[in-house]
C-alpha positions in Angstrom: 12.8 -70.2 21.3 13.6 -69.4 17.6 17.3 -69.8 16.9 19.2 -67.7 14.4 20.1 -70.9 12.6 16.4 -71.8 12.2 15.6 -68.3 10.8 18.5 -68.6 8.3 17.2 -72.0 7.2 13.7 -70.8 6.7 14.6 -67.7 4.7 14.5 -69.8 1.5 11.2 -71.5 2.4 8.3 -69.7 0.7 5.9 -71.4 3.1 7.6 -69.8 6.1 6.9 -66.4 7.6 10.7 -65.9 7.9 11.0 -65.9 4.1 9.0 -62.7 4.0 10.8 -60.8 6.8 13.2 -59.1 4.3 10.5 -57.8 2.1 8.7 -56.1 5.0 11.9 -54.9 6.5 12.9 -53.3 3.2 9.5 -51.6 3.0 9.9 -50.3 6.5 13.4 -48.9 6.0 12.2 -47.1 2.8 9.2 -45.8 4.9 11.4 -44.2 7.6 14.7 -43.5 5.8 14.0 -39.8 5.3 13.1 -39.2 8.9 15.6 -38.8 11.7 19.1 -40.2 11.9 20.9 -43.4 13.0 18.3 -45.9 11.6 18.4 -49.5 13.0 16.6 -52.6 12.1 16.7 -56.1 13.5 14.8 -59.4 13.1 13.6 -61.6 16.0 14.5 -59.3 18.8 13.7 -60.8 22.2 12.6 -59.2 25.4 11.6 -61.5 28.3 8.7 -63.6 27.1 8.2 -61.6 23.9 9.8 -62.0 20.5 9.3 -59.2 18.0 9.5 -60.2 14.4 10.8 -57.0 12.8 11.9 -54.0 14.9 13.2 -50.7 13.6 13.7 -47.2 14.7 15.5 -43.9 14.4 16.8 -41.1 16.5 15.3 -37.7 16.1 17.7 -35.1 14.7 17.4 -32.4 17.4 16.4 -34.3 20.4 17.6 -37.4 22.2 14.3 -39.2 21.6 13.7 -42.3 19.5 10.8 -43.6 17.4 10.3 -47.4 17.3 8.4 -49.5 14.7 7.3 -53.1 15.0 6.0 -55.5 12.3 4.5 -58.8 13.3 4.5 -61.3 10.4 2.3 -64.4 10.1 1.3 -66.7 7.3 -2.4 -66.8 8.0 -3.3 -66.7 11.8 -5.2 -63.3 11.8 -6.4 -63.5 15.4 -2.9 -64.3 16.8 -1.2 -61.5 14.9 -3.9 -59.0 15.8 -3.4 -59.9 19.5 0.4 -59.7 19.2 0.4 -56.4 17.4 -2.0 -54.9 20.0 0.3 -55.9 22.8 3.3 -54.4 20.9 1.7 -50.9 21.5 3.3 -51.1 25.0 6.8 -50.9 23.5 6.5 -49.3 20.1 5.3 -46.0 18.6 4.0 -47.6 15.4 2.8 -51.2 15.2 2.1 -53.1 12.0 1.1 -56.6 11.2 1.8 -58.3 7.9 0.9 -61.3 5.7 2.1 -62.6 2.4 -0.9 -62.4 0.0 -0.7 -65.6 -2.0 -3.4 -66.0 -4.6 -5.3 -69.0 -3.3 -7.6 -69.6 -0.4 -5.3 -67.7 1.9 -5.8 -64.4 0.0 -9.6 -64.6 0.4 -9.3 -65.5 4.1 -6.9 -62.6 4.8 -9.1 -60.0 2.9 -12.2 -61.3 4.7 -10.6 -61.1 8.1 -9.2 -57.6 7.4 -12.8 -56.4 6.9 -14.1 -58.5 9.8 -11.6 -57.1 12.3 -11.4 -53.6 10.8 -13.0 -51.8 13.8 -10.4 -53.4 16.1 -7.6 -52.5 13.8 -8.8 -48.9 13.8 -9.4 -48.9 17.6 -5.9 -50.2 18.3 -4.3 -47.9 15.7 -2.5 -50.8 13.9 -1.1 -50.7 10.4 -1.7 -53.5 7.9 0.7 -54.7 5.3 0.3 -57.4 2.6 3.1 -58.7 0.4 1.8 -59.4 -3.1 3.6 -62.5 -4.2 2.8 -61.9 -7.8 3.6 -58.2 -8.1 6.5 -58.7 -5.6 5.6 -55.6 -3.7 4.4 -54.6 -0.2 0.9 -53.2 -0.1 0.4 -50.7 2.6 -3.3 -51.1 3.1 -3.8 -49.4 6.5 -1.7 -46.7 8.1 -0.5 -47.2 11.7 -1.3 -44.4 14.2 1.3 -43.3 16.6 0.8 -44.6 20.1 1.3 -42.5 23.2 3.5 -44.5 25.5 2.9 -43.8 29.2 5.0 -44.8 32.3 5.7 -47.5 33.2 5.7 -48.6 29.5 8.4 -46.1 28.7 10.8 -48.5 30.6 9.8 -51.3 28.2 10.4 -49.0 25.2 13.8 -48.0 26.6 14.8 -51.7 26.9 14.0 -52.2 23.2 16.0 -49.1 22.3 19.0 -50.4 24.3 18.8 -53.8 22.6 18.2 -52.3 19.1 21.1 -49.9 19.2 23.5 -52.4 20.9 23.4 -55.2 18.3 26.1 -57.1 20.2 23.6 -58.0 23.0 22.7 -61.6 22.8 18.9 -62.1 23.1 17.6 -63.8 26.2 15.9 -67.2 25.6 12.2 -66.9 25.0 10.0 -68.5 27.6 6.5 -69.6 26.8 4.0 -67.4 28.7 0.2 -67.0 28.7 -1.7 -66.6 25.5 -1.5 -63.1 23.9 -5.3 -63.3 23.5 -5.4 -62.9 27.3 -4.5 -59.2 26.8 -7.5 -58.6 24.5 -10.7 -59.9 26.1 -12.7 -59.1 22.9 -10.8 -61.8 21.0 -11.6 -64.4 23.6 -15.3 -63.5 23.8 -15.9 -62.9 20.1 -17.1 -59.3 20.6 -15.8 -58.4 17.2 -18.7 -60.4 15.6 -21.4 -58.2 17.1 
């Protein structure tokens, strides 16, 4: 379980993914601020075995419906973040994954894997963000596609809406579950290389 104290400590550490949450959260709020009303954003929101890095949403102006966004942030583990972002489609209308783009070996690795997994990114409708550490700007390199959420997954989405709009709810402790790669057989078999 990631504690709020740990997140606060890591915000100042440029080698921690938590350091970059604010940059991606700021981008997301600018991205959605002219749409809908009653915008909310939260870091490290937990639901059962899942912990969502950045969660945001808004309420539609004329209906009682909500649109939810998720951003999963990692330093370099492309396979893991791809698996996590794909699972997030159960809860969220738009799913992104994000990396800091530091100009060393990591940058070449990330750009290589973006191309390598491009067909899966397209298939899953995921958005891709990089934070350019030199320009100090978020690069929106691939647009997320809205996911159609079917029952029973609407119940999962409603739980996130309830937690996001009631910020007084204390998150449940996170329990370690099975690997997220279990949800995407292609990642385990290596079908993306074919």
